[in-house]
Jmol script that loads the backbone (N, CA, C; Angstrom):
load data "model"
ATOM      1  N   MET A   1      -4.025  -1.947   7.912  1.00  0.00           N
ATOM      2  CA  MET A   1      -3.438  -1.768   6.592  1.00  0.00           C
ATOM      3  C   MET A   1      -2.257  -0.802   6.649  1.00  0.00           C
ATOM      4  N   GLN A   2      -2.435   0.267   7.371  1.00  0.00           N
ATOM      5  CA  GLN A   2      -1.378   1.269   7.461  1.00  0.00           C
ATOM      6  C   GLN A   2      -0.113   0.659   8.061  1.00  0.00           C
ATOM      7  N   ASP A   3      -0.270  -0.143   9.105  1.00  0.00           N
ATOM      8  CA  ASP A   3       0.880  -0.773   9.742  1.00  0.00           C
ATOM      9  C   ASP A   3       1.570  -1.753   8.792  1.00  0.00           C
ATOM     10  N   LYS A   4       0.770  -2.508   8.047  1.00  0.00           N
ATOM     11  CA  LYS A   4       1.338  -3.473   7.101  1.00  0.00           C
ATOM     12  C   LYS A   4       2.161  -2.755   6.032  1.00  0.00           C
ATOM     13  N   LEU A   5       1.612  -1.684   5.479  1.00  0.00           N
ATOM     14  CA  LEU A   5       2.332  -0.953   4.431  1.00  0.00           C
ATOM     15  C   LEU A   5       3.567  -0.253   4.986  1.00  0.00           C
ATOM     16  N   ASN A   6       3.455   0.315   6.179  1.00  0.00           N
ATOM     17  CA  ASN A   6       4.625   0.949   6.785  1.00  0.00           C
ATOM     18  C   ASN A   6       5.753  -0.059   6.994  1.00  0.00           C
ATOM     19  N   GLN A   7       5.394  -1.254   7.413  1.00  0.00           N
ATOM     20  CA  GLN A   7       6.391  -2.308   7.614  1.00  0.00           C
ATOM     21  C   GLN A   7       7.059  -2.670   6.287  1.00  0.00           C
ATOM     22  N   LEU A   8       6.266  -2.824   5.230  1.00  0.00           N
ATOM     23  CA  LEU A   8       6.827  -3.150   3.918  1.00  0.00           C
ATOM     24  C   LEU A   8       7.679  -2.012   3.375  1.00  0.00           C
ATOM     25  N   MET A   9       7.255  -0.786   3.588  1.00  0.00           N
ATOM     26  CA  MET A   9       8.028   0.361   3.124  1.00  0.00           C
ATOM     27  C   MET A   9       9.403   0.377   3.794  1.00  0.00           C
ATOM     28  N   THR A  10       9.448   0.053   5.072  1.00  0.00           N
ATOM     29  CA  THR A  10      10.720  -0.023   5.785  1.00  0.00           C
ATOM     30  C   THR A  10      11.557  -1.177   5.251  1.00  0.00           C
ATOM     31  N   GLU A  11      10.935  -2.325   5.089  1.00  0.00           N
ATOM     32  CA  GLU A  11      11.636  -3.526   4.622  1.00  0.00           C
ATOM     33  C   GLU A  11      12.222  -3.346   3.219  1.00  0.00           C
ATOM     34  N   TYR A  12      11.480  -2.659   2.342  1.00  0.00           N
ATOM     35  CA  TYR A  12      11.908  -2.488   0.952  1.00  0.00           C
ATOM     36  C   TYR A  12      12.554  -1.121   0.687  1.00  0.00           C
ATOM     37  N   TYR A  13      12.760  -0.337   1.746  1.00  0.00           N
ATOM     38  CA  TYR A  13      13.398   0.983   1.627  1.00  0.00           C
ATOM     39  C   TYR A  13      12.674   1.898   0.634  1.00  0.00           C
ATOM     40  N   VAL A  14      11.346   1.932   0.744  1.00  0.00           N
ATOM     41  CA  VAL A  14      10.525   2.783  -0.113  1.00  0.00           C
ATOM     42  C   VAL A  14       9.973   3.922   0.751  1.00  0.00           C
ATOM     43  N   THR A  15      10.234   5.156   0.350  1.00  0.00           N
ATOM     44  CA  THR A  15       9.710   6.289   1.102  1.00  0.00           C
ATOM     45  C   THR A  15       8.246   6.511   0.767  1.00  0.00           C
ATOM     46  N   PHE A  16       7.582   7.242   1.637  1.00  0.00           N
ATOM     47  CA  PHE A  16       6.176   7.571   1.424  1.00  0.00           C
ATOM     48  C   PHE A  16       6.006   8.347   0.126  1.00  0.00           C
ATOM     49  N   GLU A  17       6.883   9.318  -0.092  1.00  0.00           N
ATOM     50  CA  GLU A  17       6.803  10.131  -1.307  1.00  0.00           C
ATOM     51  C   GLU A  17       7.041   9.274  -2.553  1.00  0.00           C
ATOM     52  N   GLU A  18       8.025   8.383  -2.487  1.00  0.00           N
ATOM     53  CA  GLU A  18       8.304   7.502  -3.623  1.00  0.00           C
ATOM     54  C   GLU A  18       7.102   6.615  -3.931  1.00  0.00           C
ATOM     55  N   LEU A  19       6.475   6.092  -2.880  1.00  0.00           N
ATOM     56  CA  LEU A  19       5.320   5.227  -3.095  1.00  0.00           C
ATOM     57  C   LEU A  19       4.171   5.995  -3.738  1.00  0.00           C
ATOM     58  N   SER A  20       3.943   7.217  -3.305  1.00  0.00           N
ATOM     59  CA  SER A  20       2.858   7.999  -3.900  1.00  0.00           C
ATOM     60  C   SER A  20       3.129   8.266  -5.376  1.00  0.00           C
ATOM     61  N   VAL A  21       4.384   8.547  -5.720  1.00  0.00           N
ATOM     62  CA  VAL A  21       4.745   8.774  -7.119  1.00  0.00           C
ATOM     63  C   VAL A  21       4.562   7.502  -7.930  1.00  0.00           C
ATOM     64  N   ARG A  22       5.045   6.388  -7.402  1.00  0.00           N
ATOM     65  CA  ARG A  22       4.942   5.115  -8.143  1.00  0.00           C
ATOM     66  C   ARG A  22       3.498   4.682  -8.349  1.00  0.00           C
ATOM     67  N   LEU A  23       2.624   5.040  -7.392  1.00  0.00           N
ATOM     68  CA  LEU A  23       1.205   4.698  -7.527  1.00  0.00           C
ATOM     69  C   LEU A  23       0.428   5.738  -8.320  1.00  0.00           C
ATOM     70  N   GLY A  24       1.031   6.905  -8.534  1.00  0.00           N
ATOM     71  CA  GLY A  24       0.363   7.957  -9.291  1.00  0.00           C
ATOM     72  C   GLY A  24      -0.730   8.660  -8.510  1.00  0.00           C
ATOM     73  N   VAL A  25      -0.552   8.746  -7.192  1.00  0.00           N
ATOM     74  CA  VAL A  25      -1.533   9.437  -6.350  1.00  0.00           C
ATOM     75  C   VAL A  25      -0.811  10.481  -5.505  1.00  0.00           C
ATOM     76  N   SER A  26      -1.569  11.448  -5.018  1.00  0.00           N
ATOM     77  CA  SER A  26      -0.969  12.457  -4.145  1.00  0.00           C
ATOM     78  C   SER A  26      -0.653  11.829  -2.791  1.00  0.00           C
ATOM     79  N   LYS A  27       0.206  12.507  -2.032  1.00  0.00           N
ATOM     80  CA  LYS A  27       0.538  12.015  -0.697  1.00  0.00           C
ATOM     81  C   LYS A  27      -0.703  12.010   0.192  1.00  0.00           C
ATOM     82  N   ARG A  28      -1.557  12.994   0.021  1.00  0.00           N
ATOM     83  CA  ARG A  28      -2.796  13.049   0.810  1.00  0.00           C
ATOM     84  C   ARG A  28      -3.698  11.855   0.480  1.00  0.00           C
ATOM     85  N   THR A  29      -3.829  11.558  -0.804  1.00  0.00           N
ATOM     86  CA  THR A  29      -4.646  10.413  -1.216  1.00  0.00           C
ATOM     87  C   THR A  29      -4.058   9.120  -0.678  1.00  0.00           C
ATOM     88  N   LEU A  30      -2.744   8.975  -0.749  1.00  0.00           N
ATOM     89  CA  LEU A  30      -2.105   7.765  -0.234  1.00  0.00           C
ATOM     90  C   LEU A  30      -2.356   7.623   1.262  1.00  0.00           C
ATOM     91  N   THR A  31      -2.267   8.719   1.992  1.00  0.00           N
ATOM     92  CA  THR A  31      -2.552   8.683   3.428  1.00  0.00           C
ATOM     93  C   THR A  31      -3.965   8.189   3.680  1.00  0.00           C
ATOM     94  N   ARG A  32      -4.917   8.711   2.928  1.00  0.00           N
ATOM     95  CA  ARG A  32      -6.322   8.312   3.103  1.00  0.00           C
ATOM     96  C   ARG A  32      -6.546   6.847   2.746  1.00  0.00           C
ATOM     97  N   LYS A  33      -5.851   6.364   1.723  1.00  0.00           N
ATOM     98  CA  LYS A  33      -5.968   4.954   1.348  1.00  0.00           C
ATOM     99  C   LYS A  33      -5.368   4.054   2.425  1.00  0.00           C
ATOM    100  N   MET A  34      -4.222   4.450   2.948  1.00  0.00           N
ATOM    101  CA  MET A  34      -3.564   3.641   3.976  1.00  0.00           C
ATOM    102  C   MET A  34      -4.391   3.586   5.259  1.00  0.00           C
ATOM    103  N   LYS A  35      -5.102   4.658   5.571  1.00  0.00           N
ATOM    104  CA  LYS A  35      -5.948   4.691   6.761  1.00  0.00           C
ATOM    105  C   LYS A  35      -7.280   3.964   6.550  1.00  0.00           C
ATOM    106  N   GLY A  36      -7.594   3.651   5.297  1.00  0.00           N
ATOM    107  CA  GLY A  36      -8.852   2.975   5.000  1.00  0.00           C
ATOM    108  C   GLY A  36      -9.992   3.916   4.692  1.00  0.00           C
ATOM    109  N   ASP A  37      -9.686   5.214   4.546  1.00  0.00           N
ATOM    110  CA  ASP A  37     -10.730   6.185   4.218  1.00  0.00           C
ATOM    111  C   ASP A  37     -11.119   6.143   2.743  1.00  0.00           C
ATOM    112  N   LEU A  38     -10.215   5.676   1.900  1.00  0.00           N
ATOM    113  CA  LEU A  38     -10.471   5.507   0.466  1.00  0.00           C
ATOM    114  C   LEU A  38     -10.120   4.079   0.068  1.00  0.00           C
ATOM    115  N   ASP A  39     -10.849   3.557  -0.891  1.00  0.00           N
ATOM    116  CA  ASP A  39     -10.580   2.205  -1.383  1.00  0.00           C
ATOM    117  C   ASP A  39      -9.422   2.220  -2.379  1.00  0.00           C
ATOM    118  N   TRP A  40      -8.710   1.108  -2.439  1.00  0.00           N
ATOM    119  CA  TRP A  40      -7.643   0.921  -3.418  1.00  0.00           C
ATOM    120  C   TRP A  40      -8.263   0.501  -4.738  1.00  0.00           C
ATOM    121  N   THR A  41      -7.713   0.974  -5.851  1.00  0.00           N
ATOM    122  CA  THR A  41      -8.169   0.531  -7.176  1.00  0.00           C
ATOM    123  C   THR A  41      -7.399  -0.725  -7.564  1.00  0.00           C
ATOM    124  N   TYR A  42      -7.914  -1.447  -8.536  1.00  0.00           N
ATOM    125  CA  TYR A  42      -7.226  -2.651  -8.989  1.00  0.00           C
ATOM    126  C   TYR A  42      -5.811  -2.341  -9.496  1.00  0.00           C
ATOM    127  N   PRO A  43      -5.636  -1.292 -10.317  1.00  0.00           N
ATOM    128  CA  PRO A  43      -4.267  -0.974 -10.757  1.00  0.00           C
ATOM    129  C   PRO A  43      -3.323  -0.649  -9.585  1.00  0.00           C
ATOM    130  N   GLU A  44      -3.828   0.021  -8.563  1.00  0.00           N
ATOM    131  CA  GLU A  44      -2.991   0.325  -7.400  1.00  0.00           C
ATOM    132  C   GLU A  44      -2.616  -0.947  -6.647  1.00  0.00           C
ATOM    133  N   ILE A  45      -3.568  -1.846  -6.499  1.00  0.00           N
ATOM    134  CA  ILE A  45      -3.285  -3.123  -5.836  1.00  0.00           C
ATOM    135  C   ILE A  45      -2.244  -3.896  -6.628  1.00  0.00           C
ATOM    136  N   SER A  46      -2.378  -3.904  -7.944  1.00  0.00           N
ATOM    137  CA  SER A  46      -1.396  -4.602  -8.794  1.00  0.00           C
ATOM    138  C   SER A  46      -0.004  -4.007  -8.626  1.00  0.00           C
ATOM    139  N   LEU A  47       0.089  -2.681  -8.586  1.00  0.00           N
ATOM    140  CA  LEU A  47       1.392  -2.033  -8.385  1.00  0.00           C
ATOM    141  C   LEU A  47       1.969  -2.349  -7.017  1.00  0.00           C
ATOM    142  N   LEU A  48       1.145  -2.309  -5.981  1.00  0.00           N
ATOM    143  CA  LEU A  48       1.622  -2.654  -4.638  1.00  0.00           C
ATOM    144  C   LEU A  48       2.142  -4.084  -4.595  1.00  0.00           C
ATOM    145  N   MET A  49       1.452  -4.988  -5.286  1.00  0.00           N
ATOM    146  CA  MET A  49       1.901  -6.380  -5.333  1.00  0.00           C
ATOM    147  C   MET A  49       3.279  -6.489  -5.971  1.00  0.00           C
ATOM    148  N   GLN A  50       3.518  -5.718  -7.020  1.00  0.00           N
ATOM    149  CA  GLN A  50       4.818  -5.730  -7.694  1.00  0.00           C
ATOM    150  C   GLN A  50       5.898  -5.073  -6.840  1.00  0.00           C
ATOM    151  N   ILE A  51       5.604  -3.907  -6.312  1.00  0.00           N
ATOM    152  CA  ILE A  51       6.583  -3.144  -5.542  1.00  0.00           C
ATOM    153  C   ILE A  51       7.042  -3.926  -4.316  1.00  0.00           C
ATOM    154  N   PHE A  52       6.092  -4.556  -3.615  1.00  0.00           N
ATOM    155  CA  PHE A  52       6.391  -5.213  -2.348  1.00  0.00           C
ATOM    156  C   PHE A  52       6.353  -6.734  -2.418  1.00  0.00           C
ATOM    157  N   ASN A  53       6.279  -7.280  -3.621  1.00  0.00           N
ATOM    158  CA  ASN A  53       6.285  -8.732  -3.797  1.00  0.00           C
ATOM    159  C   ASN A  53       5.219  -9.415  -2.936  1.00  0.00           C
ATOM    160  N   ILE A  54       3.999  -8.889  -2.996  1.00  0.00           N
ATOM    161  CA  ILE A  54       2.882  -9.452  -2.240  1.00  0.00           C
ATOM    162  C   ILE A  54       2.341 -10.643  -3.024  1.00  0.00           C
ATOM    163  N   GLN A  55       2.373 -11.820  -2.401  1.00  0.00           N
ATOM    164  CA  GLN A  55       1.942 -13.040  -3.077  1.00  0.00           C
ATOM    165  C   GLN A  55       0.442 -13.292  -2.971  1.00  0.00           C
ATOM    166  N   ASP A  56      -0.157 -12.878  -1.858  1.00  0.00           N
ATOM    167  CA  ASP A  56      -1.575 -13.138  -1.623  1.00  0.00           C
ATOM    168  C   ASP A  56      -2.289 -11.830  -1.274  1.00  0.00           C
ATOM    169  N   PRO A  57      -2.806 -11.128  -2.277  1.00  0.00           N
ATOM    170  CA  PRO A  57      -3.437  -9.830  -2.009  1.00  0.00           C
ATOM    171  C   PRO A  57      -4.687  -9.922  -1.144  1.00  0.00           C
ATOM    172  N   ILE A  58      -5.419 -11.010  -1.226  1.00  0.00           N
ATOM    173  CA  ILE A  58      -6.628 -11.145  -0.419  1.00  0.00           C
ATOM    174  C   ILE A  58      -6.264 -11.121   1.056  1.00  0.00           C
ATOM    175  N   THR A  59      -5.292 -11.926   1.427  1.00  0.00           N
ATOM    176  CA  THR A  59      -4.847 -11.950   2.817  1.00  0.00           C
ATOM    177  C   THR A  59      -4.269 -10.610   3.223  1.00  0.00           C
ATOM    178  N   PHE A  60      -3.455 -10.020   2.365  1.00  0.00           N
ATOM    179  CA  PHE A  60      -2.811  -8.757   2.701  1.00  0.00           C
ATOM    180  C   PHE A  60      -3.818  -7.634   2.897  1.00  0.00           C
ATOM    181  N   PHE A  61      -4.758  -7.495   1.988  1.00  0.00           N
ATOM    182  CA  PHE A  61      -5.672  -6.366   2.021  1.00  0.00           C
ATOM    183  C   PHE A  61      -6.902  -6.573   2.894  1.00  0.00           C
ATOM    184  N   TYR A  62      -7.297  -7.805   3.116  1.00  0.00           N
ATOM    185  CA  TYR A  62      -8.582  -8.015   3.782  1.00  0.00           C
ATOM    186  C   TYR A  62      -8.541  -8.739   5.105  1.00  0.00           C
ATOM    187  N   GLU A  63      -7.403  -9.272   5.504  1.00  0.00           N
ATOM    188  CA  GLU A  63      -7.322  -9.947   6.805  1.00  0.00           C
ATOM    189  C   GLU A  63      -6.449  -9.130   7.727  1.00  0.00           C
ATOM    190  N   ASP A  64      -7.022  -8.729   8.854  1.00  0.00           N
ATOM    191  CA  ASP A  64      -6.275  -7.953   9.850  1.00  0.00           C
ATOM    192  C   ASP A  64      -5.657  -8.890  10.874  1.00  0.00           C
ATOM    193  N   LYS A  65      -4.459  -8.502  11.339  1.00  0.00           N
ATOM    194  CA  LYS A  65      -3.845  -9.249  12.435  1.00  0.00           C
ATOM    195  C   LYS A  65      -4.418  -8.712  13.739  1.00  0.00           C
ATOM    196  N   GLU A  66      -5.023  -9.562  14.513  1.00  0.00           N
ATOM    197  CA  GLU A  66      -5.563  -9.132  15.815  1.00  0.00           C
ATOM    198  C   GLU A  66      -5.266 -10.161  16.846  1.00  0.00           C
TER     199      GLU A  66
END
end "model"
wireframe off; spacefill off
backbone 0.3
color backbone group
């Protein structure tokens, strides 16, 4: 998940700090969510879908590339 979000942040020119502000979470909380230590809320998933134009949240959030 962290790699996927980092890639999108680079692609869409969104900084880590900007993303935390747009999601309404602290940078520490965002770090924990990206690492998988905390679950994403539905409103956060909806915002991520809008910010990064994610068409299929199930695939994005639940399928790992291996």
